[in-house]
ROGUKE-286752 format. One record per residue (C-alpha): residue in one letter; z negated, x negated, y. Coordinates in steps of 0.001 Angstrom, whole numbers, plus 524288, in hexadecimal, padded with zeros to 5 digits. Layout:
residues N
  aa      z      x      y
   a      Z      X      Y
...
This chain:
residues 721
  aa      z      x      y
   x  F0A54  C66B4  9C672
   x  EFB85  C6556  9C599
   x  EF4AF  C58D2  9C950
   x  EF10F  C5608  9BB34
   x  EFF49  C56AE  9B6EA
   x  F0370  C4E49  9C260
   x  EF937  C4476  9BE31
   x  EFF9A  C442D  9B0E7
   x  F0A82  C3C24  9B6E1
   x  F007D  C31A7  9BA0D
   x  EFB23  C3186  9AC37
   x  F0066  C2873  9A18B
   x  F04F4  C33E8  99931
   x  F1359  C320E  99C38
   x  F12E1  C2357  99A22
   x  F0ADD  C24C5  98DB6
   x  F141B  C2F07  98847
   x  F201A  C26CC  98B2B
   x  F1A60  C1A86  984FE
   x  F1563  C2226  97944
   x  F2244  C2921  976D3
   x  F2A75  C1CBF  9780B
   x  F217F  C1547  96EC9
   x  F214A  C2044  964DB
   x  F2FFB  C2202  964FC
   x  F30DF  C134A  962F8
   x  F277D  C141C  9577D
   x  F2F6B  C1F84  95247
   x  F3BDA  C1761  952A6
   x  F3536  C0D6B  949E3
   x  F33E9  C17F2  93F73
   x  F2516  C17F7  93F70
   x  F2469  C2694  94211
   x  F2F4B  C2AAE  938AF
   x  F2623  C2E2A  92D47
   x  F1E96  C3750  93658
   x  F2B21  C3DAC  93AF2
   x  F2FF7  C3FB1  92D0B
   x  F2323  C4600  928F8
   x  F23C4  C4EB4  93502
   x  F31BA  C524C  9316D
   x  F2D61  C560C  923AD
   x  F220D  C5E0D  928E4
   x  F2AD1  C65AB  9322B
   x  F34DC  C67B1  92768
   x  F2A4D  C6D21  91E81
   x  F248A  C7650  928B1
   x  F30A7  C7BD1  92F0C
   x  F35F9  C8925  92AB7
   x  F3D07  C88A5  91D98
   x  F4A9C  C8E80  91C3F
   x  F4F2E  C97FC  911FC
   x  F576B  C92AF  90691
   x  F6542  C8F66  90A82
   x  F6E00  C9A74  90552
   x  F79D2  C9158  904FD
   x  F7413  C888F  8FA76
   x  F7081  C896A  8EC1C
   x  F6933  C7EBA  8E4DF
   x  F6AFF  C7D8B  8D62F
   x  F5FC0  C750A  8D1E1
   x  F5E2D  C6D4B  8C560
   x  F4FC0  C701F  8C36F
   x  F4548  C6B52  8BA10
   x  F472C  C77D4  8B266
   x  F55B6  C74D2  8B133
   x  F528E  C672E  8AC26
   x  F49ED  C6D10  8A1A2
   x  F5393  C77BD  89DC9
   x  F5FC6  C6F44  89DB0
   x  F586A  C6337  898F1
   x  F6027  C5AF8  8A292
   x  F5ABB  C5232  8AD25
   x  F6774  C544D  8B487
   x  F714B  C5F20  8B1B2
   x  F7CE4  C5A61  8A995
   x  F8B2A  C5CC9  8AC77
   x  F8BF7  C6952  8A493
   x  F804E  C6F70  8AB83
   x  F8526  C6C0A  8B920
   x  F92FB  C7070  8B609
   x  F8DE9  C7D97  8B13C
   x  F8568  C7F4B  8BD53
   x  F90D1  C7C20  8C642
   x  F9984  C8584  8BEE4
   x  F8FCF  C90BD  8C069
   x  F8DB8  C8DDC  8CED2
   x  F9C2A  C8CAF  8D22E
   x  F9E35  C9A15  8CC4C
   x  F96F9  CA003  8D80A
   x  F9E84  C98A1  8E28D
   x  F9534  C8F5C  8E950
   x  F9B07  C8871  8F513
   x  F96D9  C7B0B  8F07F
   x  F8E95  C7542  8E59A
   x  F8740  C6872  8E69F
   x  F8344  C6178  8DA25
   x  F7791  C5893  8DCD1
   x  F7839  C5130  8CFED
   x  F7DC3  C4381  8CE71
   x  F88CB  C435A  8C48C
   x  F8D95  C355F  8C58F
   x  F88B0  C33D8  8B78E
   x  F8CCB  C3E36  8ADA8
   x  F824F  C478F  8A8C5
   x  F87E8  C4D04  89C43
   x  F8C09  C5646  89710
   x  F95C0  C5C2D  8A092
   x  F96EE  C5165  8AA96
   x  FA5DA  C5164  8AB3D
   x  FA632  C6029  8ABD6
   x  F9D1F  C5F7D  8B78F
   x  FA5C1  C5544  8BE28
   x  FB1B5  C5DA4  8BBFD
   x  FAB2A  C6956  8C289
   x  FA71C  C613C  8CE44
   x  FB4CF  C5B87  8CF93
   x  FBB59  C68CA  8CEC4
   x  FB22C  C6F86  8D834
   x  FB38A  C6E6D  8E6F5
   x  FA5CF  C732E  8E9F1
   x  F9D37  C6AB7  8E11C
   x  F96E8  C5EF6  8E7D1
   x  F916E  C5418  8DF1C
   x  F889C  C4939  8E3F9
   x  F8812  C3A75  8E502
   x  F7ED9  C30B3  8EB42
   x  F8276  C26A3  8F585
   x  F7668  C1E89  8F28E
   x  F7162  C12F2  8FA2E
   x  F6B07  C05AA  8F930
   x  F6183  C0966  8EE6E
   x  F67C2  C1603  8E9BD
   x  F742D  C150E  8E179
   x  F7FCF  C1D72  8E4BA
   x  F835B  C287B  8DB6C
   x  F919F  C2CBC  8DABF
   x  F9692  C3A92  8DA37
   x  F9A6B  C3FAF  8CCA9
   x  FA5F3  C3897  8C6BB
   x  FB35A  C3CF4  8CB55
   x  FAD4D  C443D  8D700
   x  FB192  C3EF5  8E43C
   x  FA636  C39FE  8EC63
   x  FAA3B  C41AF  8F88D
   x  FA825  C4E65  8F110
   x  F9A36  C4ABA  8EDA2
   x  F8E31  C4A89  8F638
   x  F845A  C3F82  8F6C6
   x  F762D  C4303  8F44B
   x  F6FF1  C3790  8FB76
   x  F64BB  C3CA7  903CA
   x  F5E20  C3385  90D9A
   x  F4F71  C3279  90C54
   x  F45F8  C2F3D  9172D
   x  F3C92  C23B5  91599
   x  F3245  C2CD4  90FD9
   x  F3BC8  C31AA  9056D
   x  F3DAB  C3F1C  90B9B
   x  F4B1D  C451D  90D79
   x  F4CDE  C49BB  91B75
   x  F5B11  C4603  91DD8
   x  F681B  C4B78  91999
   x  F72E2  C4166  917A3
   x  F7FB9  C48A7  919A1
   x  F8A76  C3E76  919F4
   x  F8C34  C2FF0  91754
   x  F9784  C2694  918FA
   x  F9C16  C250E  90AD8
   x  F9E6F  C17D2  904ED
   x  FABA0  C186C  8FDEA
   x  FA66B  C0EDF  8F3E3
   x  F9A78  C1713  8F0E4
   x  F99E6  C1F32  8E489
   x  F9521  C2A4F  8ED63
   x  F9EC5  C2A2C  8F89E
   x  F9CC8  C3803  8FDAE
   x  F99C4  C3938  90C42
   x  F9275  C4625  90B08
   x  F8508  C4921  905C2
   x  F832F  C531B  8FB06
   x  F7D9F  C5D45  90467
   x  F87C5  C5A8F  90EEE
   x  F92E0  C5BB2  90502
   x  F8DC8  C68D6  9005F
   x  F8C19  C6DBD  90E59
   x  F99BF  C6A4C  91336
   x  FA00A  C700A  9070E
   x  F9843  C7C85  90915
   x  F9BDF  C7CF8  91787
   x  FA9DD  C7881  914D2
   x  FA9F6  C7009  920F2
   x  FAC56  C619D  92282
   x  FA311  C58F5  92A30
   x  FA784  C5216  93683
   x  FA20D  C4589  93C40
   x  FA54D  C4582  94AE3
   x  F9BAA  C3A4C  94CCD
   x  F93E0  C310C  94441
   x  F8738  C387C  9467D
   x  F8CE7  C463E  94600
   x  F91AD  C4EA6  93AB6
   x  F984F  C5BA2  93D56
   x  F9826  C6701  933CE
   x  F9EE3  C729D  939F6
   x  F97FD  C7506  946F0
   x  F8BA4  C6DD3  942E1
   x  F8927  C5FE3  94704
   x  F80D0  C5741  93E57
   x  F7ADC  C4B65  94512
   x  F77AE  C3F43  93D73
   x  F694F  C3BDB  93B72
   x  F662C  C2F78  94306
   x  F5CF2  C24CF  93E89
   x  F5295  C29B6  9480E
   x  F5512  C3851  9486D
   x  F48D2  C40A0  9497A
   x  F3D4A  C39D4  94334
   x  F45AB  C2FF3  93C05
   x  F4617  C21A4  93FAB
   x  F4FEA  C17E7  93A5A
   x  F53E3  C1FE1  92E7C
   x  F601F  C1CE9  926A7
   x  F6959  C2697  92D14
   x  F75C7  C21ED  92637
   x  F7F67  C2C89  92313
   x  F7F50  C399E  929D8
   x  F717D  C3EDB  9286C
   x  F6A98  C4AAC  92E15
   x  F5C72  C4ED2  92D1B
   x  F5ACF  C57BC  92160
   x  F5676  C6545  92583
   x  F501B  C6B03  9195A
   x  F511E  C79A4  917C3
   x  F4410  C7C13  91128
   x  F3A1E  C75D0  9084E
   x  F3CB5  C7D06  8FBAC
   x  F4877  C85F0  8FBCF
   x  F54FC  C80D6  901C1
   x  F5DD8  C89B9  8F9C0
   x  F5EE8  C92DC  8EE2C
   x  F5C38  C8B07  8E1C0
   x  F5F32  C8D1E  8D34E
   x  F5E24  C842C  8C790
   x  F6905  C7E78  8BF63
   x  F651D  C86CD  8B3B8
   x  F652E  C92DF  8BC89
   x  F738B  C9047  8BF42
   x  F766D  C8D69  8B106
   x  F6FFC  C9A55  8AD40
   x  F765E  CA1DE  8B890
   x  F6909  CA4FD  8BE7D
   x  F6DCC  CA51F  8CC9F
   x  F74C4  CAE3C  8D5C6
   x  F830A  CAB8D  8D8E8
   x  F8007  CADFE  8E753
   x  F776A  CA1E3  8E71A
   x  F83AC  C99C7  8E48F
   x  F8EF1  CA070  8EB96
   x  F9331  C9942  8F7FB
   x  F8776  C9045  8F74A
   x  F8527  C81BF  8F63B
   x  F7F64  C7F0D  8E8D4
   x  F77C4  C7274  8E6B2
   x  F74EC  C6E45  8D8C2
   x  F6A99  C63E5  8D685
   x  F5DC8  C601F  8D04F
   x  F517A  C66EC  8D539
   x  F4872  C623D  8CA6B
   x  F3C30  C5B2B  8CF42
   x  F3E4F  C50FF  8C496
   x  F4B38  C4D67  8CAD8
   x  F4BD5  C409B  8D23C
   x  F52A4  C47D7  8DD42
   x  F4624  C4D5A  8E367
   x  F44DA  C4902  8F17B
   x  F3A9B  C491C  8FC40
   x  F3CFB  C525A  907AA
   x  F3573  C55E2  9141A
   x  F2EC7  C6052  90BF1
   x  F292B  C565D  90260
   x  F1A63  C573C  9024D
   x  F17FE  C4AAE  8FAEC
   x  F1188  C51CE  8EFA3
   x  F1465  C4E2A  8E1A3
   x  F1A40  C5B71  8DE82
   x  F26D5  C5815  8E5DE
   x  F2355  C61E4  8F07C
   x  F2DF0  C61ED  8FADA
   x  F36F6  C58F8  8F324
   x  F44A3  C5DED  8F0A6
   x  F4F4D  C5B2D  8E6B1
   x  F5B6A  C54C3  8EC28
   x  F63B8  C60EE  8EA2A
   x  F5A2B  C68E4  8F288
   x  F5AB2  C5EBB  8FD61
   x  F698A  C5F25  8FCE9
   x  F68A6  C6DE7  8FE32
   x  F6085  C6C28  90A9D
   x  F6ADF  C62E4  90FC5
   x  F75D7  C6C7A  90D1A
   x  F6E39  C77AF  9132A
   x  F6B98  C6FA1  91F72
   x  F7A0F  C6CAC  92161
   x  F7E1B  C7ACF  91F43
   x  F73B6  C7FCC  928BD
   x  F77BE  C7601  93311
   x  F8629  C79B3  93239
   x  F82F8  C8840  9327F
   x  F793E  C85D9  93DB3
   x  F6E41  C8C5F  93635
   x  F6560  C8089  936DB
   x  F6672  C7529  94059
   x  F6759  C6710  93C6A
   x  F5C1A  C5E5C  9405F
   x  F5D53  C58AC  94E02
   x  F5643  C4D96  954C2
   x  F536C  C4940  9629E
   x  F583C  C3C32  967D7
   x  F4F12  C30AF  96994
   x  F4CF0  C33A6  97801
   x  F4939  C418C  9743C
   x  F3F1F  C3C91  96A7E
   x  F39AE  C3379  974E5
   x  F38DB  C3EA0  97EAB
   x  F3248  C4778  9749A
   x  F2860  C3CDF  9714F
   x  F25F1  C39F5  97FA5
   x  F23FE  C485C  982AA
   x  F1964  C49FE  97875
   x  F1325  C3D0D  97C28
   x  F1281  C4225  98A0F
   x  F0C5F  C4ED6  98544
   x  F01DD  C4709  97E1D
   x  EFF2C  C3EE5  98A33
   x  EFE73  C4ADF  992F8
   x  EF506  C51D4  989CD
   x  EEC32  C45DF  9893B
   x  EEC8C  C44DC  997FC
   x  EEAB3  C5373  99A48
   x  EE06D  C56AA  98FF7
   x  ED64D  C4BFF  98F11
   x  ECC3E  C5462  98825
   x  ECCEB  C505F  979AF
   x  ECCB6  C5E27  9740E
   x  ED717  C6319  97D61
   x  EDF55  C571A  97AFC
   x  EDE84  C58DF  96C39
   x  EE1A6  C675F  96D99
   x  EED49  C65E0  976A9
   x  EF1D3  C599B  96F92
   x  EF1C1  C60F1  962AD
   x  EF938  C6C4A  968C1
   x  F0351  C62EB  96E73
   x  F0535  C5C00  9616D
   x  F06A9  C693D  95AF5
   x  F1126  C6CE7  964D4
   x  F181C  C5FF9  96213
   x  F1807  C6266  95368
   x  F1C59  C7080  954F6
   x  F2727  C6C5A  95E56
   x  F2C54  C6264  954AD
   x  F2B91  C6C66  949C6
   x  F32A8  C76B5  951ED
   x  F3D53  C6CDB  95513
   x  F3E1F  C694A  946A6
   x  F4000  C7784  942E2
   x  F4C09  C7868  94B9E
   x  F5181  C6BCF  94602
   x  F4C1F  C60F3  94E8E
   x  F44BC  C551D  94994
   x  F3D4F  C4E75  95489
   x  F33B9  C4386  95163
   x  F25B6  C482F  951C5
   x  F1DE6  C3BAB  94FFF
   x  F2153  C3500  95D0A
   x  F1E06  C40D3  965B3
   x  F11AE  C43ED  95DEE
   x  F0D0F  C35DA  95E23
   x  F1151  C34AC  96C4E
   x  F0939  C40A6  96FA6
   x  EFD30  C3B31  968DA
   x  EFED2  C2D35  96DAE
   x  F010C  C3182  97BC2
   x  EF58D  C3ADC  97B03
   x  EEC70  C307D  97593
   x  EF18F  C2661  97F2F
   x  EEEFB  C2F24  98AD8
   x  EE194  C32D8  9858B
   x  EDE0A  C2475  98458
   x  EE413  C212A  9917D
   x  EDD65  C2CAD  99825
   x  ED04A  C290E  99225
   x  ED1F3  C1B19  996C6
   x  ED680  C1F73  9A43D
   x  ECB4F  C2930  9A57F
   x  EC1C2  C1E95  9A1A5
   x  EC7A1  C1595  9ABE3
   x  EC764  C203C  9B62A
   x  EB983  C2434  9B301
   x  EB516  C1622  9B3E5
   x  EBC42  C14BB  9C0C6
   x  EB68A  C213E  9C64C
   x  EA90E  C1DA9  9C12D
   x  EA9E5  C1116  9C8E7
   x  EAED1  C188E  9D4AB
   x  EA3F6  C229B  9D378
   x  E99EB  C17C4  9D2B2
   x  E9FFD  C1154  9DE90
   x  EA00C  C1E91  9E527
   x  E9187  C207D  9E29B
   x  E8E47  C1317  9E7E3
   x  E96A1  C1560  9F3EB
   x  E907F  C22B5  9F64D
   x  E82DA  C1CEE  9F565
   x  E867E  C1275  9FF2D
   x  E8C92  C1C55  A0874
   x  E80AA  C2511  A07A7
   x  E7801  C1996  A0B17
   x  E80A3  C1623  A16BA
   x  E80E2  C2428  A1B76
   x  E7228  C2495  A1B23
   x  E71DC  C18BE  A23FB
   x  E7AAA  C1EA4  A2E51
   x  E80D8  C2BAC  A3197
   x  E8EC2  C2F8D  A343D
   x  E96D9  C2A14  A3F4B
   x  EA200  C33F2  A3D66
   x  EA4E9  C3CB4  A48E7
   x  EB162  C4396  A44AD
   x  EBC38  C44F3  A3AD6
   x  EC89E  C42DE  A429E
   x  ED1A7  C4B06  A39F6
   x  ECBDA  C5783  A3F9D
   x  ECE68  C5B36  A4DB8
   x  EC3A9  C60C5  A563B
   x  EC943  C6E59  A54A8
   x  EC96E  C6CD6  A45D6
   x  ED826  C6B1E  A44EE
   x  EDEBB  C60AD  A3CAE
   x  EE5EF  C55E4  A4408
   x  EF402  C5317  A403D
   x  EF1D4  C4621  A3998
   x  EF67E  C3F06  A2D7C
   x  EEC04  C38D0  A2525
   x  EF023  C2C36  A1EB4
   x  EFD8A  C2EC0  A24D6
   x  EFFB3  C38F6  A1A4F
   x  EF67C  C44A3  A19E8
   x  EF813  C4EFE  A2478
   x  EEBE5  C575F  A2653
   x  EEEF0  C65E9  A26C0
   x  EE1EE  C6CF6  A2544
   x  ED34D  C6AEC  A246F
   x  ECE1D  C6F83  A174B
   x  EBFC8  C6C6A  A1921
   x  EB5A9  C638F  A1F17
   x  EA7D7  C5F29  A1CA3
   x  E9F72  C5489  A2266
   x  EA89B  C49AB  A264B
   x  EB405  C4D4C  A1D81
   x  EBFD0  C55F7  A1F2B
   x  EC954  C5B39  A150F
   x  ED73E  C5DA4  A1966
   x  EE37E  C63BA  A13F1
   x  EEEB0  C5A57  A161E
   x  EFD10  C5832  A1351
   x  F01AA  C4C14  A0C40
   x  F0D5B  C486C  A14A4
   x  F11D4  C3DE6  A0B19
   x  F142E  C46E6  9FF93
   x  F1FC2  C503A  9FE0A
   x  F1C75  C5DD5  A02BA
   x  F106A  C58D7  A09E1
   x  F069F  C5E24  9FFE6
   x  EF909  C61D4  A043A
   x  EED57  C594C  A0154
   x  EDEF9  C58BC  A04DC
   x  ED9F6  C4DCF  A0D9A
   x  ECB6A  C4B20  A0E01
   x  EC722  C43E8  A1A24
   x  EBA19  C3CE8  A18F7
   x  EB3C6  C3483  A2354
   x  EA8D9  C2AE3  A2032
   x  E9BD8  C2DBF  A2670
   x  E9B9A  C2077  A2D06
   x  EA631  C17E2  A3278
   x  EA048  C0A76  A30E1
   x  EA808  C00FE  A2872
   x  E9DCB  BFF93  A1DC2
   x  E9C73  C0E4F  A1BE1
   x  EAB41  C1001  A1C2A
   x  EAD35  C05C1  A119B
   x  EA3A1  C0C9D  A08A3
   x  EA95D  C1A06  A0BCB
   x  EB6F8  C14BA  A0936
   x  EB290  C0FEE  9FBD5
   x  EACCF  C1D58  9F8A1
   x  EB927  C2434  9FD67
   x  EC1F0  C1B82  9F526
   x  EB9A3  C1D9D  9E901
   x  EB965  C2C49  9EB1F
   x  EC833  C2C9B  9ECA9
   x  ECA3D  C24EE  9E017
   x  EC170  C2E5D  9D8CB
   x  EC861  C3A2B  9DE95
   x  ED581  C3477  9DAB3
   x  ED15C  C33D8  9CC77
   x  ECACF  C412B  9CCA9
   x  ED6EE  C4701  9D2EB
   x  EDE0A  C4568  9C5FF
   x  ED764  C5206  9C1B4
   x  EDF84  C5DFF  9C4E8
   x  ED3BD  C64ED  9CAF3
   x  ED029  C59FE  9D452
   x  ED8B8  C5750  9E043
   x  EE0D5  C4B22  9DEF1
   x  EDE1B  C4033  9E886
   x  EEAAA  C3D76  9EFED
   x  EE5FF  C328A  9F8E2
   x  EDA47  C2CC4  9FFE8
   x  EDA49  C246E  A0C05
   x  ED264  C1FE7  A17B0
   x  ED6E4  C21BB  A25A2
   x  ECF2C  C1E47  A31D6
   x  EC2CF  C1C15  A29D4
   x  EC3C0  C29C9  A243C
   x  EC649  C2D00  A15F8
   x  ED02D  C3693  A108B
   x  ED243  C3C40  A030F
   x  EDF0F  C4346  A003D
   x  EDEA4  C4C95  9F4AB
   x  EE72F  C56A0  9EE20
   x  EE6E9  C63D9  9F4CC
   x  EE243  C6EB8  9EBC9
   x  EE7C6  C7BD2  9EFB3
   x  EDD9A  C8643  9ED60
   x  ED06D  C8AA8  9F279
   x  EC2B1  C856B  9F143
   x  EB8DA  C8C17  9E881
   x  EB132  C8F2E  9F4BF
   x  EBAFA  C9A19  9F751
   x  EB7F7  CA052  9EA20
   x  EA937  C9EF8  9EB67
   x  EA76C  CA876  9F69C
   x  E9952  CAC93  9F948
   x  E9520  CB7DB  9F0BD
   x  EA102  CB6BC  9E7C4
   x  E9DD2  CB49F  9D96D
   x  EA631  CAF69  9CE72
   x  EA686  CB460  9C094
   x  EA0EE  CABEA  9B59D
   x  EAE43  CA916  9AFC9
   x  EB3D7  CA46A  9BCC9
   x  EA845  C9B53  9BEC4
   x  EA9C7  C95BF  9B107
   x  EB852  C9345  9B329
   x  EB556  C8CC3  9C02F
   x  EAAE2  C840E  9BA48
   x  EB3AC  C7FE6  9AF0E
   x  EBEA1  C7C84  9B867
   x  EB615  C73E5  9C104
   x  EAE88  C6DEA  9B5AD
   x  EBAFF  C68B2  9AF94
   x  EBDFC  C61A2  9BC35
   x  EB012  C5C86  9BD28
   x  EB13C  C574A  9AF4A
   x  EBCA8  C4EFE  9B3E3
   x  EB5A7  C4A97  9C054
   x  EA8D8  C4799  9B976
   x  EAFD1  C4011  9AEAA
   x  EB1EB  C35A5  9B92C
   x  EA38B  C367C  9BD36
   x  EA7D5  C3C27  9CA4D
   x  E9F78  C4682  9D106
   x  EA604  C5048  9D9F7
   x  E998D  C5136  9E24A
   x  E9DBA  C5CEE  9EA6E
   x  EA172  C6804  9E152
   x  EA17C  C74A3  9E93B
   x  EAA8B  C806B  9EAFB
   x  EB207  C7A82  9F65E
   x  EB553  C6EAA  9EDF0
   x  EBB01  C76F0  9E306
   x  EC8E4  C7BBE  9E56F
   x  ECF0D  C86C7  9DDBF
   x  EDCEC  C818C  9DC47
   x  EE723  C8BBC  9DF65
   x  EF114  C87AC  9D50E
   x  EE874  C88FE  9C901
   x  EDB44  C8E0F  9CDED
   x  ED445  C8202  9C8C3
   x  EC8CA  C7C00  9D004
   x  ECB8A  C6F06  9D6C5
   x  EC065  C65D0  9DAA1
   x  EC1A0  C5FDB  9E823
   x  EB9A8  C579D  9F19D
   x  EB22E  C4DEF  9E939
   x  EA654  C4A20  9F129
   x  EA2AD  C3BC7  9F025
   x  EAB38  C3781  9FB8B
   x  EA32D  C400B  A04A4
   x  E98FC  C355C  A0469
   x  EA05B  C2EE6  A0F86
   x  E9BE1  C3A4F  A1808
   x  E8ECB  C39A5  A1F37
   x  E8258  C3E01  A185F
   x  E7E86  C4935  A2110
   x  E7AD4  C571C  A1DAD
   x  E857C  C6107  A1FF2
   x  E8750  C6F52  A1CF9
   x  E8A28  C6EAF  A0E63
   x  E8952  C602B  A0B90
   x  E7DE1  C5817  A0738
   x  E7B2D  C49CA  A0942
   x  E80EB  C4729  9FBDF
   x  E8EAE  C4BA9  9F8B7
   x  E8EB0  C59D6  9F488
   x  E8CE3  C679D  9F98C
   x  E800E  C6EE1  9FA95
   x  E7E97  C7939  9F018
   x  E8853  C72D1  9E6E3
   x  E82B9  C650B  9E5A8
   x  E7744  C6293  9DC62
   x  E6AD6  C5B74  9E02E
   x  E6E68  C4E47  9DA7D
   x  E7B19  C4E33  9E240
   x  E741F  C51CD  9EEDF
   x  E6B66  C4616  9EC5E
   x  E7767  C3D69  9EB81
   x  E7762  C3C45  9DC99
   x  E82AC  C44EC  9D7DF
   x  E85B1  C45C8  9C950
   x  E90FD  C4B23  9C191
   x  E89AA  C57BF  9BF1C
   x  E8798  C5947  9CDA9
   x  E955E  C5EE6  9CDA2
   x  E915F  C680A  9C299
   x  E8630  C6CE5  9CB23
   x  E8F6A  C6F93  9D66C
   x  E98E8  C76C2  9CD8A
   x  E8DB7  C7F14  9C849
   x  E89B5  C82B3  9D61B
   x  E97B4  C86FF  9D901
   x  E9768  C8F5B  9CCA9
   x  E8AC8  C95BE  9D135
   x  E90E7  C9855  9DE81
   x  E9C83  C9EBE  9D7B6
   x  E93B4  CA752  9CF44
   x  E8A2F  CAB4E  9DA0D
   x  E924C  CAB03  9E672
   x  E870C  CA360  9ECB3
   x  E87CD  C95DD  9F2D6
   x  E8009  C8B8C  9EB48
   x  E7848  C8857  9F7A0
   x  E722A  C95D5  9F6E0
   x  E6CD4  C93F3  9E925
   x  E5F60  C8EBD  9E5C8
   x  E5884  C88F0  9DA0A
   x  E4C1C  C8E01  9D3C5
   x  E3FF7  C862E  9D069
   x  E4689  C80EF  9C41B
   x  E51F0  C7BEB  9CC7C
   x  E5B01  C85EF  9C612
   x  E6508  C8BAB  9CF5C
   x  E62DF  C9A36  9D1E1
   x  E6FFC  CA11E  9D1CA
   x  E71E5  CA98F  9C5B6
   x  E6CDF  CB5EC  9CC4B
   x  E781D  CB4E6  9D5EA
   x  E82DF  CB4DD  9CB98
   x  E87E9  CBCAD  9C026
   x  E893B  CB1C1  9B65B
   x  E87E6  CB019  9A7C1
   x  E7BA6  CA903  9A3A5
   x  E8383  C9EC2  99C68
   x  E8B9F  C9B25  9A866
   x  E7F8C  C9B5E  9B101
   x  E78EB  C91E2  9A79D
   x  E847F  C888C  9A873
   x  E8471  C88FB  9B75A
   x  E75A4  C873E  9B812
   x  E76FB  C7AE5  9B02B
   x  E81D3  C7647  9B93B
   x  E7923  C77DD  9C554
   x  E6C51  C72D3  9BF9F
   x  E647D  C6C08  9CA52
   x  E6165  C6097  9C16E
   x  E6E16  C5988  9BE55
   x  E688A  C559B  9B10E
   x  E6787  C63FF  9AD1B
   x  E7527  C66AA  9B226
   x  E81B1  C6591  9AA50
   x  E8505  C5736  9A9DF
   x  E93DB  C5861  9A877
   x  E9E9F  C61E3  9ABF0
   x  EA273  C6207  99D87
   x  E953F  C67DF  999F2
   x  E96CF  C72E8  9A3B9
   x  EA4C3  C7592  99F63
   x  EA075  C760B  9912B
   x  E95DC  C7FF6  99467
   x  E9F8D  C886B  99BC8
   x  EA94C  C87CD  990A3
   x  E9EBB  C8C6E  98758
   x  E9BA9  C9745  990F0
   x  EA9F8  C9B12  99229
   x  EAACE  C9B85  9836B
   x  E9F7A  CA532  9834C
   x  E96E9  C9C53  97B0F
   x  E8B54  CA13F  982C0
   x  E807D  C9EB7  97921
   x  E8401  C9050  97889
   x  E83A2  C8EF8  9873C
   x  E763A  C95BD  987BA
   x  E7115  C8B94  97E46
   x  E773C  C8012  9855A
   x  E742E  C838D  99381
   x  E674D  C8748  999D6
   x  E656A  C8A7A  9A843
   x  E5F59  C7F38  9AFD2
């Protein structure tokens, strides 16, 4: 696992996602989010694939045209009796009559009742009713248990999304049937009897129907009395073959449309009061998406038949803990994205993609019959993302203020140390961790770190490879041993302050995956030690062999890689101070460049001229003039990076290059380089820091333009110094 993902465990993303998901599920339980869930349900219902008409059903509709032709607002007994007679001739399995006949509609009412009584496959209707809706009995002399109730539960917004199958009949009610109209038709067609092995389970053949709970799916605290399931509509417009009443009267239908089918007879006229809102309702005044009651009953019958024949699954739901886990998961995703992608455009892009995946996932689950709430995970994603963005911005502000104070303290301490070093030289005679023969003594530093190899040395500092004996597997780490130039108490106190400040800065910078993580820092025998993460790889010095030249594209990739790290470092107003090939490690695992050996702490070494070091921190050839004068700036690192790029392009050490009378560095004749890239590098290494790029972002932007082959724009924007 990379350092950045390990650091995720220290971020508030997990806590934020847990708090967000728990709060949102709590809000959901209050019913606040139910309208959103119902609209989402309707949208998914409208956009999912539509099924072909059910070949087991036939709808005989009493249309507006029938009203005009027959001059009847509701068909009388004679008309219905004739229709039933014609239909029975072609052997339907069952016929449902969706017209109330508790009050006679003459002529022919008694003749109609006689036909219903004598037939075993005609199902009339009644209405159970409720507090504000009166009950309607089945036709006179027809036993209630042979009828089917047409009560359909509506959601708070008036839309029909549920299918009430069975109720516990009240013996005193005028409509005492236990079965709904659609359920009665289905079981007569299937010729099976329902079983109730438990209160919340209904068994039809091998298919188990589970009762809709008050909080199933996106519902919260609905009236779930009776045995209800979620209504799975077949399609928006064409649930089954449909003919009009006058078509039947005039024999304008095929016998095959009737034989062995369920026939539903009812009003389909828009002027009928039995026009109901469905998930397909658009809200327009032209009744778009609304359906007559007989059509809705046809959907209910079709759903039951498909479930028993296993052609179409019933809707299923996840338990409350599953909803909480789903919400928490997406809240965590939002928090991780906000933590991982702090650039606004990237965050918007990846956030939009993630939300799209969430919506598509819910829709895919819906298609296979699952209804999982979408509002809590979507809101959890957004809330967690925004929360982490705000928290990260606040934390970054706090960190930057802290580092700014530390940098200021660092500058003041460095100035004081430089003044003290001018007053007196070094009183150091040796570094005791190195034997006279150059071998490493067998010794534990801080009773923990066992030195195994010498990685490098310079001045009065050594860098060792060590084992951490406290950690499982004894992982390798890097120990930097630094000894103050003087041993008097006053100098040591100031050096100690500088060392502590440097360590605190390195600890914060080490959060970046391309900067070694600070593992520990300590003082032992008036000597200072930094313990950092060991980066397995090789220094850039190995790749920049004398006379070896890089291609343009490799140099551009290298610059982009380092510039992104410098953007992070410079955002805290921290200057690396010693950017050079030996301080850039090509990590073996991913080939990325890692910045090592930040230079301010070297001020505790004596100010004496050595092979490659100047009085100020830095390395000859890579450090700009202002840094050599003890006044480094953020773009001093940009200068050093530009010099490394020139070394890569020319194969020549920066110390061998000279400047002309205009102070421009003379190097282009030694390299095969595009003019546009050369112009960018020249601006990076301008002698005057005011003519140089001021920020790493500016350089990166120029390189991105160059990579995108927008060459004319870069010619206009950049001029050689």
